[in-house]
C-alpha positions in Angstrom: 14.2 -44.4 -126.4 13.3 -48.1 -126.3 9.6 -47.2 -126.5 9.9 -46.7 -130.2 9.5 -49.7 -132.5 11.4 -48.4 -135.5 15.1 -48.6 -135.3 15.7 -45.4 -137.2 13.4 -43.5 -134.8 15.2 -44.9 -131.8 18.5 -43.7 -133.3 17.0 -40.2 -133.7 15.8 -40.3 -130.1 19.2 -41.4 -128.9 20.9 -38.5 -130.8 18.6 -36.1 -129.0 18.5 -37.6 -125.5 21.8 -39.5 -124.9 24.1 -38.0 -122.3 27.1 -36.0 -123.6 30.7 -37.1 -122.8 31.6 -33.5 -121.7 29.4 -30.8 -120.2 30.0 -27.3 -118.8 31.0 -23.9 -120.1 34.3 -23.3 -121.9 35.5 -20.3 -123.9 32.1 -18.7 -123.7 30.5 -21.8 -125.1 27.7 -23.8 -123.5 28.3 -27.6 -123.7 24.9 -29.2 -123.3 24.1 -31.2 -120.2 22.2 -34.4 -120.0 19.3 -32.5 -118.6 19.3 -30.1 -121.6 19.0 -33.2 -123.8 16.2 -34.8 -121.8 14.2 -31.5 -121.9 14.6 -31.5 -125.7 13.5 -35.1 -125.9 10.3 -34.3 -124.0 9.6 -31.4 -126.4 10.1 -33.7 -129.4 8.0 -36.6 -128.1 4.8 -35.9 -130.2 6.9 -35.7 -133.4 8.8 -38.9 -132.5 5.7 -40.8 -131.8 4.2 -39.7 -135.1 7.4 -40.8 -136.9 7.4 -44.2 -135.2 3.9 -44.7 -136.6 5.1 -43.5 -140.1 8.9 -43.2 -140.4 8.7 -42.6 -144.2 9.7 -38.9 -143.9 12.8 -39.9 -141.9 13.8 -42.6 -144.4 13.4 -40.1 -147.2 15.6 -37.6 -145.3 18.4 -40.2 -145.2 18.1 -40.9 -148.9 19.9 -37.6 -149.4 22.9 -39.0 -147.4 25.5 -40.5 -149.8 28.1 -41.4 -147.2 28.0 -44.2 -144.7 30.3 -42.5 -142.2 28.8 -42.5 -138.7 29.8 -38.9 -138.0 27.9 -37.7 -141.1 25.0 -40.0 -140.2 24.9 -38.4 -136.7 24.9 -34.9 -138.3 22.0 -36.0 -140.5 20.0 -37.0 -137.5 20.8 -33.6 -135.9 19.5 -31.8 -138.9 16.2 -33.8 -138.7 15.9 -33.2 -135.0 16.1 -29.5 -135.7 13.3 -29.9 -138.3 10.9 -31.5 -135.8 11.9 -29.5 -132.7 9.4 -27.0 -131.5 12.2 -25.1 -129.7 14.7 -24.6 -132.5 14.7 -23.6 -136.2 17.6 -24.7 -138.5 18.9 -21.6 -140.3 22.1 -22.9 -141.9 24.2 -26.0 -142.0 27.9 -26.8 -142.9 28.8 -23.1 -143.4 32.4 -22.9 -144.8 34.5 -19.9 -143.8 36.4 -19.1 -147.1 38.4 -16.0 -147.6 40.8 -14.9 -150.4 44.5 -14.8 -149.6 45.6 -11.3 -148.5 49.1 -11.8 -149.8 49.6 -10.5 -153.4 51.9 -13.4 -153.9 49.1 -16.0 -153.4 46.1 -16.5 -155.6 42.9 -18.2 -154.7 41.3 -18.6 -151.3 41.7 -20.3 -147.9 39.2 -22.3 -146.0 39.5 -21.5 -142.3 36.9 -24.1 -141.2 33.3 -25.1 -141.2 30.4 -24.4 -138.8 28.2 -27.4 -138.2 24.9 -25.6 -137.6 23.4 -22.2 -137.1 20.0 -22.4 -135.3 17.4 -20.1 -133.9 16.2 -20.7 -130.3 12.6 -19.7 -131.0 11.7 -19.4 -127.3 14.4 -16.9 -126.5 14.9 -15.5 -130.0 18.7 -16.2 -129.9 20.8 -17.2 -132.8 23.1 -20.1 -131.9 26.3 -21.5 -133.4 26.0 -25.3 -132.7 28.9 -27.7 -133.0 28.3 -31.5 -132.7 30.2 -34.7 -132.7 29.8 -38.4 -131.8 32.8 -40.4 -130.7 33.7 -43.7 -129.1 36.9 -44.0 -127.1 38.8 -46.8 -125.2 40.9 -45.9 -122.1 44.4 -46.9 -121.1 46.6 -45.8 -118.2 46.7 -43.2 -116.8 42.9 -43.2 -117.1 42.5 -39.7 -115.7 44.3 -38.2 -118.7 41.9 -37.6 -121.6 44.7 -37.9 -124.1 44.9 -41.6 -123.0 41.4 -42.3 -124.4 41.7 -43.5 -128.0 39.6 -44.4 -130.9 40.4 -47.7 -132.7 42.3 -45.3 -135.0 44.7 -44.2 -132.3 45.3 -40.8 -133.9 41.8 -40.0 -132.6 42.0 -39.0 -128.9 39.3 -37.7 -126.5 41.7 -34.9 -125.3 42.6 -33.8 -128.8 38.9 -33.8 -129.9 37.8 -31.8 -126.9 40.6 -29.3 -127.3 39.8 -28.9 -131.0 36.1 -28.2 -130.3 36.9 -25.8 -127.4 39.7 -23.8 -129.0 38.9 -24.0 -132.7 35.5 -25.2 -133.9 33.3 -23.4 -131.4 35.4 -20.2 -131.8 35.0 -19.8 -135.6 31.7 -17.9 -135.3 33.4 -15.3 -133.0 36.6 -15.1 -134.9 34.8 -14.6 -138.2 31.7 -12.8 -137.0 32.0 -10.1 -139.7 32.1 -12.8 -142.4 28.9 -14.2 -141.0 27.2 -10.9 -140.6 27.9 -10.1 -144.2 25.8 -13.2 -145.0 23.0 -12.1 -142.6 24.0 -14.3 -139.6 24.6 -12.6 -136.3 25.5 -15.1 -133.6 24.3 -14.5 -130.0 25.6 -17.8 -128.4 27.8 -20.7 -129.0 26.8 -24.3 -128.0 28.4 -27.7 -128.4 27.7 -31.3 -127.6 29.9 -34.3 -127.9 28.1 -37.6 -127.6 29.1 -41.3 -127.7 30.6 -43.8 -125.3 33.7 -44.5 -123.3 34.9 -48.1 -123.1 36.7 -49.1 -119.9 39.1 -52.0 -119.5 38.2 -54.8 -117.1 39.0 -53.8 -113.5 38.9 -50.1 -114.0 36.2 -47.5 -113.6 38.4 -44.4 -113.5 37.1 -41.8 -115.8 39.1 -39.1 -117.6 39.1 -35.7 -116.0 36.4 -33.5 -117.3 34.1 -36.4 -118.4 30.4 -35.9 -117.6 29.3 -38.2 -114.7 26.3 -39.5 -116.8 28.3 -40.5 -119.9 27.5 -43.8 -121.5 30.0 -46.7 -120.7 31.1 -49.9 -122.2 34.1 -52.1 -121.6 36.9 -53.4 -123.8 38.7 -56.7 -123.9 41.7 -58.0 -125.9 42.6 -61.3 -127.5 43.5 -64.0 -126.7 40.2 -64.0 -124.8 37.8 -66.9 -124.5 34.5 -65.4 -123.4 31.6 -67.1 -121.7 29.1 -64.4 -122.6 26.6 -64.3 -125.5 27.9 -61.6 -127.9 26.4 -60.1 -131.0 28.7 -58.2 -133.4 27.3 -55.0 -134.7 28.2 -52.7 -137.6 29.3 -49.1 -137.0 25.9 -47.8 -138.1 24.4 -49.6 -135.1 26.6 -48.0 -132.5 24.0 -45.4 -131.5 20.7 -46.5 -129.8 20.4 -49.8 -127.9 19.1 -52.7 -130.0 15.8 -54.3 -128.9 14.9 -58.0 -128.8 13.6 -57.9 -132.4 16.9 -56.4 -133.7 18.9 -59.0 -131.8 16.8 -61.9 -133.0 17.9 -61.0 -136.6 21.6 -61.2 -135.7 23.8 -64.1 -134.8 25.2 -64.4 -131.3 28.4 -66.3 -130.5 30.2 -67.6 -127.4 33.9 -68.6 -127.1 37.0 -67.4 -128.9 36.5 -64.2 -130.8 37.8 -63.3 -134.2 41.3 -61.8 -133.8 41.5 -60.0 -137.2 40.2 -56.5 -136.3 38.7 -54.3 -133.6 35.0 -55.1 -133.3 32.1 -53.8 -131.3 29.8 -56.4 -129.7 26.6 -56.4 -127.7 26.6 -58.6 -124.6 23.1 -60.1 -124.7 20.9 -62.0 -122.2 19.4 -65.4 -123.0 16.2 -63.7 -123.9 17.9 -61.4 -126.4 18.1 -58.2 -124.4 21.0 -55.8 -124.6 23.1 -55.8 -121.4 26.2 -53.8 -122.4 28.5 -52.8 -125.2 31.9 -54.5 -125.4 34.8 -53.6 -127.7 37.0 -56.5 -128.6 40.6 -55.6 -129.7 42.8 -58.0 -131.7 46.0 -59.2 -130.1 48.0 -57.0 -132.6 46.3 -53.8 -131.3 48.4 -51.5 -129.1 47.9 -48.1 -127.6 50.6 -45.5 -128.4 53.3 -45.2 -125.8 53.6 -41.5 -126.3 50.4 -39.6 -126.5 50.0 -37.0 -129.3 49.0 -33.6 -128.0 
């Protein structure tokens, strides 16, 4: 991923190749492994190299995106990956399942959910329902419990997200197969990948049960904390691929007492402006919920 000089192309490569947080097979759904992702990265190498030489098509693709939310930016990268991939063809995106109310006492319609992507595996001629997400979670005791890994918005939990993907999102294409068939879409397989990073507190390397061994890691610290490391704060849009030396030279680094106003992601950098690790700094006022919400 670091071989690409354009930041936006490195982000696209990261979206394709980065290791998922969870892998395996659940409820008849294939959750992509890191090896699946690396195989796809290799297949997309010619297109990525060409984009790095001329990223204009990728920039134009993102001009259509009106939201700055990282999750939607991630999905926009997925859509472009499916455009350049020699192995897959994008058939449909963001398909809402909308049906009229069956009760005579209710008028209008009900939205049951939305499918992220319908894609064609061109090598196997299989139509796939693909669900995707990118998430960043911080762990607190007991670390083995995936419901004790929280986003900075503590209503967001790893356990809750995985359960929702397993039991609801990936099952929509099966539950509403007739609805999709009426629109010319017959699903052969269900796939999912959940990417991102897990941030561990100082002194702990215990992962939540079910986490993929190869998942990306960072660490979190909390004020008051006087650090003796070079740290560079980054915006949420930069949470994906590693920053290179040129990226870091454009940003200010700081050492010492960190701002205690809000949760902030930092890059721990070397003296020669190379990324070492990601660190999440939490303000003193931040607290994890005592009771986890299941």
